[in-house]
FIMIKE-384495 format. One record per residue (C-alpha): residue in three letters; x, y, z. Coordinates in steps of 0.25 Angstrom, whole numbers, plus 5000, padded with zeros to 4 digits. Each point is the difference from the previous one (the first is absolute). Layout:
{site 'ALA'; {X; Y; Z}}
...
***
This chain:
{site 'MET'; {5040; 4852; 5066}}
{site 'THR'; {5012; 5010; 4998}}
{site 'LEU'; {5008; 5000; 4988}}
{site 'SER'; {5015; 5000; 5001}}
{site 'ASN'; {5009; 5010; 4996}}
{site 'CYS'; {5005; 4993; 4987}}
{site 'GLU'; {4985; 4998; 4996}}
{site 'ARG'; {4996; 5015; 5004}}
{site 'VAL'; {5012; 5004; 4989}}
{site 'LEU'; {4994; 4990; 4990}}
{site 'CYS'; {4986; 5004; 5000}}
{site 'CYS'; {5004; 5015; 4999}}
{site 'LEU'; {5009; 4996; 4989}}
{site 'ILE'; {4989; 4993; 4992}}
{site 'TRP'; {4990; 5011; 5003}}
{site 'ILE'; {5010; 5011; 4995}}
{site 'GLY'; {5003; 4992; 4988}}
{site 'GLY'; {4986; 4998; 4997}}
{site 'VAL'; {4996; 5015; 5001}}
{site 'LEU'; {5012; 5005; 4991}}
{site 'TYR'; {4998; 4989; 4989}}
{site 'SER'; {4985; 5003; 5001}}
{site 'ILE'; {5004; 5015; 4997}}
{site 'TYR'; {5009; 4997; 4990}}
{site 'ASN'; {4989; 4994; 4992}}
{site 'VAL'; {4993; 5012; 5002}}
{site 'PHE'; {5011; 5008; 4994}}
{site 'LEU'; {5000; 4991; 4988}}
{site 'ILE'; {4985; 5004; 4997}}
{site 'ARG'; {5005; 5014; 4996}}
{site 'LYS'; {5004; 4995; 4986}}
{site 'GLU'; {4985; 4996; 4998}}
{site 'PHE'; {4997; 5015; 4999}}
{site 'THR'; {5012; 5004; 4990}}
{site 'TYR'; {4990; 5000; 4987}}
{site 'LEU'; {4987; 5001; 5008}}
{site 'GLU'; {4991; 5011; 4997}}
{site 'ASP'; {4998; 5010; 5011}}
{site 'THR'; {4986; 5001; 5000}}
{site 'TYR'; {4997; 5005; 5013}}
{site 'ASN'; {5012; 5011; 5001}}
{site 'ASP'; {5006; 4991; 5011}}
{site 'PHE'; {5015; 5003; 4996}}
{site 'ALA'; {5008; 5012; 4999}}
{site 'GLU'; {5015; 5003; 4995}}
{site 'GLY'; {5012; 4995; 5010}}
{site 'TRP'; {5008; 5010; 5007}}
{site 'LEU'; {5011; 4997; 4990}}
{site 'PRO'; {5000; 4997; 4986}}
{site 'GLN'; {5006; 4986; 5002}}
{site 'MET'; {4991; 4996; 5011}}
{site 'PRO'; {4986; 4993; 4997}}
{site 'LYS'; {4987; 5007; 5000}}
{site 'LYS'; {4994; 5003; 5014}}
{site 'ASP'; {4987; 4993; 5005}}
{site 'VAL'; {4991; 5013; 5005}}
{site 'ALA'; {4988; 4991; 5001}}
{site 'ASP'; {4997; 5003; 5014}}
{site 'PHE'; {4992; 5013; 5000}}
{site 'GLU'; {5001; 5002; 5015}}
{site 'TRP'; {5015; 4999; 5001}}
{site 'GLU'; {5002; 5009; 4987}}
{site 'THR'; {4989; 5011; 5005}}
{site 'VAL'; {5006; 5001; 5014}}
{site 'MET'; {5015; 5001; 4996}}
{site 'LYS'; {4995; 5011; 4990}}
{site 'VAL'; {4994; 5007; 5010}}
{site 'PHE'; {5011; 5000; 5010}}
{site 'ARG'; {5010; 5004; 4989}}
{site 'THR'; {4991; 5012; 4996}}
{site 'THR'; {4997; 5005; 5014}}
{site 'ALA'; {5012; 4997; 5009}}
{site 'HIS'; {5001; 5014; 5002}}
{site 'TYR'; {4987; 5000; 5008}}
{site 'PHE'; {5005; 4990; 5010}}
{site 'ILE'; {5013; 5007; 5001}}
{site 'ILE'; {4993; 5013; 5004}}
{site 'HIS'; {4990; 4992; 5009}}
{site 'VAL'; {5012; 4996; 5008}}
{site 'VAL'; {5007; 5012; 5001}}
{site 'VAL'; {4989; 5010; 5005}}
{site 'SER'; {4994; 4989; 5008}}
{site 'GLU'; {5014; 4999; 5008}}
{site 'TYR'; {5001; 5015; 5002}}
{site 'LEU'; {4985; 5002; 5004}}
{site 'ARG'; {5003; 4988; 5010}}
{site 'SER'; {5011; 5007; 5006}}
{site 'TYR'; {4994; 5014; 5001}}
{site 'TYR'; {4985; 5000; 4997}}
{site 'ILE'; {4995; 4986; 5003}}
{site 'GLN'; {4986; 5003; 5001}}
{site 'LEU'; {5000; 5004; 4985}}
{site 'VAL'; {5006; 4987; 4996}}
{site 'PRO'; {4985; 4993; 4997}}
{site 'TYR'; {4997; 5013; 4993}}
{site 'TRP'; {5012; 4999; 4990}}
{site 'GLN'; {5000; 4986; 4997}}
{site 'SER'; {4985; 5001; 4997}}
{site 'LEU'; {5004; 5012; 4990}}
{site 'ILE'; {5011; 4993; 4993}}
{site 'SER'; {4992; 4988; 4998}}
{site 'ILE'; {4988; 5008; 4993}}
{site 'ILE'; {5011; 5007; 4991}}
{site 'PHE'; {5005; 4987; 4996}}
{site 'LEU'; {4987; 4994; 4997}}
{site 'LEU'; {4996; 5012; 4992}}
{site 'GLN'; {5011; 4999; 4992}}
{site 'THR'; {5000; 4984; 4998}}
{site 'VAL'; {4985; 4998; 5000}}
{site 'GLY'; {4994; 5013; 4997}}
{site 'LEU'; {4988; 5007; 5006}}
{site 'PHE'; {4990; 4989; 4999}}
{site 'GLY'; {5010; 4989; 5006}}
{site 'LEU'; {5003; 5010; 5011}}
{site 'LEU'; {4985; 5003; 5003}}
{site 'SER'; {4996; 4984; 5000}}
{site 'ILE'; {5011; 4998; 5011}}
{site 'LEU'; {4996; 5011; 5008}}
{site 'LEU'; {4986; 4997; 5000}}
{site 'GLN'; {5003; 4986; 5005}}
{site 'SER'; {5008; 5007; 5012}}
{site 'VAL'; {4989; 5010; 5003}}
{site 'THR'; {4989; 4989; 5000}}
{site 'PHE'; {5008; 4992; 5010}}
{site 'ASN'; {5003; 5011; 5009}}
{site 'TYR'; {4986; 5003; 5000}}
{site 'ILE'; {4995; 4986; 5004}}
{site 'SER'; {5012; 4999; 5011}}
{site 'LEU'; {4993; 5011; 5008}}
{site 'GLY'; {4989; 4988; 5003}}
{site 'LYS'; {5001; 4989; 5010}}
{site 'ARG'; {4996; 4988; 4991}}
{site 'LYS'; {5010; 4992; 4994}}
{site 'LEU'; {4991; 4994; 4990}}
{site 'VAL'; {4999; 5011; 4992}}
{site 'PRO'; {5016; 5002; 4997}}
{site 'TRP'; {4999; 4986; 4994}}
{site 'MET'; {4988; 5002; 4991}}
{site 'THR'; {5007; 5013; 4995}}
{site 'THR'; {5013; 4992; 4997}}
{site 'GLY'; {4991; 4990; 4991}}
{site 'LEU'; {4994; 5012; 4993}}
{site 'TRP'; {5014; 5006; 4997}}
{site 'MET'; {5004; 4987; 4995}}
{site 'THR'; {4987; 5000; 4991}}
{site 'VAL'; {5005; 5013; 4994}}
{site 'VAL'; {5014; 4994; 4998}}
{site 'ILE'; {4994; 4989; 4993}}
{site 'TYR'; {4992; 5009; 4990}}
{site 'LEU'; {5013; 5009; 4998}}
{site 'LYS'; {5006; 4987; 4994}}
{site 'SER'; {4990; 4998; 4991}}
{site 'ALA'; {5001; 5002; 4985}}
{site 'HIS'; {4988; 5009; 4999}}
{site 'CYS'; {5005; 5009; 5011}}
{site 'ALA'; {5015; 5000; 4995}}
{site 'GLU'; {4993; 5005; 4986}}
{site 'TYR'; {4991; 5011; 5007}}
{site 'LEU'; {5012; 5006; 5008}}
{site 'ALA'; {5009; 5000; 4988}}
{site 'LYS'; {4990; 5007; 4991}}
{site 'TYR'; {4995; 5011; 5009}}
{site 'PHE'; {5011; 5001; 5011}}
{site 'HIS'; {5012; 4996; 4991}}
{site 'PHE'; {5003; 4989; 5010}}
{site 'THR'; {5012; 4991; 4996}}
{site 'GLU'; {5002; 4986; 5004}}
{site 'VAL'; {5011; 5003; 5009}}
{site 'GLN'; {4992; 5010; 5008}}
{site 'GLY'; {4989; 4991; 5001}}
{site 'TYR'; {5009; 4989; 5006}}
{site 'ILE'; {5007; 5010; 5010}}
{site 'VAL'; {4986; 5005; 5004}}
{site 'MET'; {4995; 4985; 5002}}
{site 'LEU'; {5012; 4997; 5008}}
{site 'SER'; {4998; 5012; 5009}}
{site 'LEU'; {4986; 4998; 5002}}
{site 'CYS'; {5004; 4986; 5005}}
{site 'TRP'; {5010; 5002; 5009}}
{site 'SER'; {4993; 5013; 5006}}
{site 'ASN'; {4988; 4991; 5002}}
{site 'LEU'; {5008; 4991; 5010}}
{site 'ARG'; {5006; 5013; 5007}}
{site 'CYS'; {4985; 5006; 5001}}
{site 'LEU'; {4995; 4986; 5006}}
{site 'SER'; {5012; 5000; 5010}}
{site 'TYR'; {4997; 5014; 5005}}
{site 'CYS'; {4986; 4998; 5002}}
{site 'LEU'; {5002; 4987; 5007}}
{site 'ASP'; {5012; 5004; 5008}}
{site 'ASP'; {4997; 5014; 5003}}
{site 'VAL'; {4986; 4998; 5007}}
{site 'GLN'; {5003; 5007; 5013}}
{site 'GLU'; {5008; 5012; 4997}}
{site 'LYS'; {4998; 5008; 4987}}
{site 'TYR'; {5010; 5008; 4993}}
{site 'LYS'; {5000; 5012; 4992}}
{site 'PHE'; {4995; 4997; 4985}}
{site 'VAL'; {5015; 5005; 4995}}
{site 'HIS'; {5006; 4989; 5008}}
{site 'PHE'; {4991; 4989; 4994}}
{site 'LEU'; {5003; 5006; 4986}}
{site 'SER'; {5014; 4999; 5001}}
{site 'TYR'; {4999; 4986; 5005}}
{site 'CYS'; {4991; 4996; 4987}}
{site 'LEU'; {5009; 5009; 4991}}
{site 'TYR'; {5014; 4996; 5006}}
{site 'LEU'; {5008; 5001; 4987}}
{site 'PRO'; {5010; 4989; 5001}}
{site 'THR'; {4989; 4989; 5002}}
{site 'LEU'; {4989; 5007; 4993}}
{site 'PHE'; {4999; 4990; 4989}}
{site 'ILE'; {5010; 4990; 5001}}
{site 'GLY'; {4998; 4997; 5016}}
{site 'PRO'; {5005; 4994; 5008}}
{site 'PHE'; {4987; 5000; 5009}}
{site 'ILE'; {5003; 5008; 5014}}
{site 'GLN'; {4990; 5000; 5011}}
{site 'PHE'; {4995; 5014; 5005}}
{site 'LYS'; {5005; 4997; 5014}}
{site 'ASP'; {5014; 4997; 4995}}
{site 'PHE'; {5000; 5012; 4990}}
{site 'ASN'; {4995; 5010; 5011}}
{site 'GLU'; {5013; 4996; 5008}}
{site 'ASN'; {5007; 5010; 4989}}
{site 'PHE'; {4993; 5012; 5005}}
{site 'PHE'; {4998; 4997; 5014}}
{site 'GLY'; {5010; 4989; 5005}}
{site 'HIS'; {5014; 5002; 5005}}
{site 'GLN'; {5011; 5003; 4989}}
{site 'SER'; {5013; 4996; 5005}}
{site 'THR'; {5008; 4995; 4987}}
{site 'CYS'; {5010; 5011; 4995}}
{site 'LEU'; {5000; 5006; 4987}}
{site 'ARG'; {5013; 4994; 4995}}
{site 'GLU'; {4996; 4987; 5004}}
{site 'ARG'; {4987; 5000; 4993}}
{site 'PHE'; {5007; 5006; 4988}}
{site 'TRP'; {5010; 4989; 4998}}
{site 'GLN'; {4989; 4990; 5002}}
{site 'LEU'; {4992; 5006; 4989}}
{site 'VAL'; {5012; 4999; 4991}}
{site 'VAL'; {5002; 4985; 5003}}
{site 'ASP'; {4985; 4998; 4998}}
{site 'LEU'; {4998; 5006; 4987}}
{site 'SER'; {5014; 4995; 4995}}
{site 'ARG'; {4994; 4986; 5003}}
{site 'CYS'; {4988; 5003; 4992}}
{site 'ILE'; {5008; 5006; 4988}}
{site 'PHE'; {5008; 4988; 5000}}
{site 'TRP'; {4987; 4990; 4999}}
{site 'ILE'; {4995; 5010; 4989}}
{site 'PHE'; {5012; 4997; 4992}}
{site 'ILE'; {4999; 4986; 5002}}
{site 'THR'; {4985; 4999; 4996}}
{site 'GLU'; {5002; 5008; 4988}}
{site 'MET'; {5012; 4993; 4996}}
{site 'SER'; {4993; 4986; 5001}}
{site 'LEU'; {4988; 5005; 4991}}
{site 'HIS'; {5011; 5001; 4989}}
{site 'TYR'; {5001; 4984; 5001}}
{site 'PHE'; {4988; 4995; 5008}}
{site 'TYR'; {4987; 5003; 4993}}
{site 'ILE'; {4991; 4996; 5012}}
{site 'ASN'; {4989; 5010; 4997}}
{site 'ALA'; {4999; 4999; 4986}}
{site 'LEU'; {4999; 4985; 5000}}
{site 'ALA'; {4987; 5002; 5007}}
{site 'TYR'; {4994; 5005; 4987}}
{site 'GLN'; {5005; 4989; 4992}}
{site 'PRO'; {4992; 4986; 5003}}
{site 'GLU'; {5005; 4994; 4988}}
{site 'ILE'; {5015; 5001; 5005}}
{site 'LEU'; {4996; 4995; 5014}}
{site 'GLN'; {4994; 4987; 4993}}
{site 'ARG'; {5013; 4998; 4994}}
{site 'MET'; {5009; 5002; 5013}}
{site 'SER'; {5006; 4987; 5007}}
{site 'ASN'; {4997; 4996; 5014}}
{site 'TRP'; {5013; 5006; 5005}}
{site 'ALA'; {4997; 5013; 4992}}
{site 'LEU'; {4986; 5001; 5007}}
{site 'TYR'; {5006; 4997; 5014}}
{site 'GLY'; {5010; 5012; 4997}}
{site 'TYR'; {4989; 5009; 4995}}
{site 'GLY'; {4992; 4999; 5012}}
{site 'TYR'; {5011; 5002; 5008}}
{site 'CYS'; {5005; 5012; 4993}}
{site 'MET'; {4986; 5006; 5001}}
{site 'GLY'; {5000; 4999; 5015}}
{site 'GLN'; {5015; 5007; 5001}}
{site 'PHE'; {4996; 5011; 4990}}
{site 'PHE'; {4987; 5003; 5009}}
{site 'HIS'; {5009; 5000; 5012}}
{site 'LEU'; {5011; 5009; 4994}}
{site 'LYS'; {4989; 5010; 4995}}
{site 'TYR'; {4994; 5002; 5014}}
{site 'VAL'; {5014; 5000; 5007}}
{site 'VAL'; {5003; 5012; 4991}}
{site 'PHE'; {4985; 5006; 5001}}
{site 'TYR'; {5001; 4998; 5015}}
{site 'GLY'; {5014; 5004; 5001}}
{site 'LEU'; {5000; 5014; 4993}}
{site 'SER'; {4988; 5004; 5009}}
{site 'THR'; {5004; 4994; 5014}}
{site 'SER'; {5014; 5006; 4997}}
{site 'ILE'; {4994; 5014; 5000}}
{site 'ALA'; {4990; 4996; 5012}}
{site 'LYS'; {5011; 4995; 5009}}
{site 'PHE'; {5007; 5013; 4998}}
{site 'ASP'; {4987; 5008; 5004}}
{site 'HIS'; {5000; 4992; 5013}}
{site 'MET'; {4990; 4991; 4995}}
{site 'LYS'; {4998; 4985; 5006}}
{site 'THR'; {5000; 4992; 4987}}
{site 'PRO'; {4998; 4986; 4997}}
{site 'PRO'; {5011; 4991; 4996}}
{site 'LEU'; {5003; 4997; 4985}}
{site 'PRO'; {4993; 4988; 4993}}
{site 'LYS'; {5007; 4987; 5004}}
{site 'CYS'; {5006; 4992; 4988}}
{site 'ILE'; {4991; 4990; 4995}}
{site 'GLY'; {5010; 4990; 5000}}
{site 'ARG'; {5001; 4999; 5014}}
{site 'ILE'; {4984; 4999; 5002}}
{site 'HIS'; {4996; 4986; 5000}}
{site 'LEU'; {4987; 5002; 5006}}
{site 'TYR'; {4989; 5007; 4993}}
{site 'SER'; {4994; 5004; 5013}}
{site 'ASP'; {5013; 5008; 5002}}
{site 'MET'; {5000; 5007; 4987}}
{site 'TRP'; {4993; 5013; 5004}}
{site 'LYS'; {5004; 4999; 5014}}
{site 'TYR'; {5015; 5002; 4995}}
{site 'PHE'; {4997; 5006; 4986}}
{site 'ASP'; {4991; 5012; 5004}}
{site 'ALA'; {5002; 5001; 5015}}
{site 'GLY'; {4993; 5014; 5001}}
{site 'LEU'; {4987; 4995; 4993}}
{site 'TYR'; {5001; 4987; 5008}}
{site 'LYS'; {5001; 5007; 5013}}
{site 'PHE'; {4988; 5008; 4998}}
{site 'LEU'; {4991; 4989; 4995}}
{site 'VAL'; {5003; 4991; 5014}}
{site 'THR'; {4998; 5012; 5008}}
***
């Protein structure tokens, strides 16, 4: 049965009205936090004195944004030097991209974090010399066990005591190990017939734009950066980079501004407030949680793929808005296209 145009418009208006009303109810919940004691340090001062306090309870968002703000110069140097070498000494590009990532890691996570990530790459490069496909999967499981141990309170306390390892450093190392685990596995499975120099493998695993925030790019797609045909002119790629980064900055502003008025992340630590919320507020809370999750990865993946596309990388599309995904089976197909492509192939 096909709906008429009038019925379609009516359904659309009802859906939009319901979403907006539920979001408005979430906005009203902000008043519950006015006199609430900030036990978990979930809030920070607003951008301006007259603005409400800001929700900073999402550790991943706050950490990644802080790292980008303090290390933006590394990404600029990466782009400029890579473009120069690609024009005149293309054989040096893998060496440079490995070097800049190592320097970045040394400053950001220290020597222990750097050695942990390098050890993972060395381990996978060694097992890639064999022909058995079961070994890479077993090694992947081993490194995931290491990541799980790094997340434990006992390990965090030990690293803080003996290596002066901060919580932020530990989180960046875990993110890097998880993404590198996928990249190492992709290399071992995709690159069975022909083996490249270790530096090509290392530049893939440590590629700075996608090092700790993704998205996942398969080795065969990454490899076209060095050996594929590159026809897009510098001016065209530069303006595309400006447009892409401007879009990311816009969504960063929208997300940061919304965190002053919608306490989506802090609510997760206040079950007593959740119990008092109306059904409409709960509907809106669930919707806003999904939208914040979507915007977070639009920003993360957008920042990394903007630079990667400038580097001639073949990147997956950005996450599709969850408001346009109506089947859960389509969620990861369109939300994380790079990971989905790897899983199905």
